[in-house]
C-alpha positions in Angstrom: -29.9 -16.5 -34.0 -26.9 -18.4 -33.4 -24.1 -16.9 -31.2 -21.5 -20.4 -31.8 -17.9 -18.7 -31.5 -19.1 -15.5 -30.6 -17.4 -14.4 -26.8 -18.6 -11.3 -24.6 -14.3 -11.8 -23.9 -13.6 -11.2 -28.2 -16.7 -7.7 -27.6 -14.3 -5.2 -28.6 -16.4 -2.6 -25.9 -15.3 -5.6 -23.5 -11.7 -5.6 -25.1 -11.7 -1.9 -25.0 -12.6 -1.6 -21.7 -9.7 -4.0 -19.8 -7.0 -1.9 -22.4 -8.5 1.1 -20.4 -7.8 -0.8 -16.0 -4.0 -2.1 -17.6 -3.4 1.2 -19.1 -4.1 2.5 -15.9 -2.7 0.0 -13.9 1.2 1.2 -15.3 0.3 4.3 -14.0 3.2 4.9 -11.6 0.6 6.0 -9.2 -1.2 2.4 -9.3 2.7 0.7 -9.0 3.7 2.1 -6.3 0.4 1.1 -4.9 -0.1 -2.4 -4.8 3.7 -3.4 -4.1 3.0 -1.3 -0.6 0.0 -3.7 -1.0 2.0 -6.2 -1.6 4.0 -5.1 1.9 0.9 -4.7 3.9 0.0 -7.7 3.3 3.4 -9.3 4.0 3.7 -7.8 7.1 0.4 -8.7 8.2 1.0 -12.3 7.9 3.9 -12.0 9.2 3.3 -9.6 12.1 2.5 -12.7 14.6 6.2 -13.9 14.4 7.3 -10.0 14.1 5.2 -8.5 17.1 5.8 -11.7 18.9 2.0 -12.4 19.8 2.0 -16.2 17.1 0.9 -17.2 21.3 -2.5 -16.7 20.3 -3.3 -18.8 18.1 -6.5 -17.9 16.7 -5.2 -14.2 15.5 -2.7 -15.7 14.1 -4.3 -17.7 11.8 -6.8 -14.9 11.1 -3.6 -12.8 9.9 -1.9 -15.4 7.9 -4.8 -15.4 6.3 -5.9 -12.3 5.5 -2.2 -10.9 4.8 -1.8 -13.5 1.9 -5.5 -12.3 0.6 -3.7 -9.1 -0.2 -0.9 -9.5 -1.0 -2.1 -12.8 -3.5 -5.2 -9.2 -4.6 -1.8 -7.3 -4.8 -0.1 -9.7 -7.0 -3.1 -10.3 -9.0 -3.6 -6.0 -9.6 -0.1 -5.7 -10.6 -0.4 -8.6 -12.8 -3.9 -8.3 -14.1 -5.6 -5.4 -13.0 -7.8 -5.2 -17.3 -9.6 -8.6 -15.6 -9.0 -8.8 -11.5 -10.3 -4.5 -10.8 -13.7 -5.8 -10.2 -12.3 -7.2 -6.1 -10.7 -3.2 -5.1 -13.3 -3.3 -3.5 -12.6 -6.5 -0.4 -8.9 -4.2 0.4 -10.7 -1.7 2.3 -13.5 -4.1 4.3 -10.2 -7.1 5.1 -8.5 -3.4 6.1 -11.3 -3.7 8.8 -11.2 -6.9 10.0 -7.9 -7.1 10.7 -8.3 -3.5 12.8 -10.8 -4.6 13.9 -10.2 -8.8 14.8 -8.0 -7.9 18.5 -11.5 -7.6 19.8 -13.7 -10.4 17.8 -11.8 -13.2 18.2 -11.7 -15.6 20.8 -9.6 -16.5 22.5 -7.3 -13.9 22.3 -5.6 -11.5 24.8 -4.5 -8.4 23.8 -1.4 -6.5 24.2 -0.1 -2.7 23.5 2.0 -5.3 20.0 -1.1 -6.7 19.2 -3.7 -3.5 19.1 -1.5 -1.5 17.1 0.0 -4.1 14.8 -3.0 -4.9 13.7 -5.0 -1.3 13.8 -1.6 0.3 11.9 -1.5 -2.6 9.2 -4.9 -2.8 9.0 -5.4 1.5 8.3 -1.7 0.5 5.6 -4.6 -1.7 4.1 -7.5 -0.2 4.3 -6.4 3.5 3.1 -4.6 2.1 -0.3 -7.8 0.1 -0.6 -9.7 3.0 -1.0 -6.8 4.5 -3.2 -6.9 1.6 -5.3 -10.8 1.9 -5.8 -11.4 5.6 -6.1 -8.2 4.8 -8.7 -10.5 2.7 -11.0 -13.6 4.8 -10.4 -11.8 7.6 -11.2 -10.2 5.7 -14.4 -14.1 4.7 -15.2 -15.0 7.9 -15.0 -13.0 9.6 -17.3 -13.8 7.2 -20.3 -17.0 7.7 -20.0 -16.9 11.4 -20.1 -14.7 10.6 -23.9 -17.1 8.7 -25.0 -20.0 12.6 -24.8 
């Protein structure tokens, strides 16, 4: 049995499922969620310099890396949701990390600005990430219901 020249990416079910996810990404709610997620990621990355805690190097680097990761994921969801939807579950995890990081990261002198900035940015990322994950699950459930 030879499978030369056949790739799973070309399987009709795989193509149809990817098309369904791309249609979900065209939904106005998805577009708004992706845009807000991009803004939240950019804010998280820039927050050490906006709020003024860039002197706390470890937390500044932490927020920079987490914010860039969120922003890159948002761009990926906007441009190729059919290929990146499986990573949507990581956004709530990164959001939770942003929330707890002022108390977990070593060498951080927590001030009200640091805590509020991280908690708000983390909560926004977490809620939007749960929304994106939910949109993907709803779309998947709807496609299974149509098949039956």
